C-alpha positions, 0 to 999 in steps of 0.5 A, a space after each residue: 137163718 130164719 123161717 118164713 113164718 117169723 119174718 113175713 108180714 103176710 103169707 096167704 093162699 087163695 084160688 086162682 080159678 078152680 085149677 090153680 092156687 096162688 100163694 102171696 108172701 109179703 114183707 113189712 119193709 123194703 129193707 127186709 124184702 130186699 134182703 130176702 130177694 138177694 138170697 134168691 130163695 124165692 123162685 119158681 123152683 121153690 114153689 115147684 118143690 113145695 107144691 110138688 109140681 113141675 117148674 114149668 107149671 109155676 108162674 112166679 112173680 117178684 113185685 117190689 112195689 108191694 114188697 111181695 112174691 107170688 107163686 101160682 101153682 096147679 091145684 092137685 084137686 080142682 076146687 069143689 071136686 070130690 076129695 077137695 078139702 079147701 074149696 077156697 084154697 085159703 089154707 094152702 100156704 102152710 108148706 111155705 111157712 117152714 121155708 128157711 131164709 138165709 138172712 
């Protein structure tokens, strides 16, 4: 078992417009990406759990040419709205860092 923080080359978030966040997870090698993909841990359900939203609100994409997985989820508070603490969505990847990957 490995934590995502220990095996991902990149885990980052950013706005996908004012109402959504996109989280990108990328790996260093094809071998590692394939091992992680084979676990089926990365899926819409994972992003829904981590970001407390419904599965049908998640857009999930595996993108093998970039050795990456991407999940887009709704923002709880619109970018720049009252109460927003991260107008760029750049610090919202943290819930993914502790995900356990059974590799």
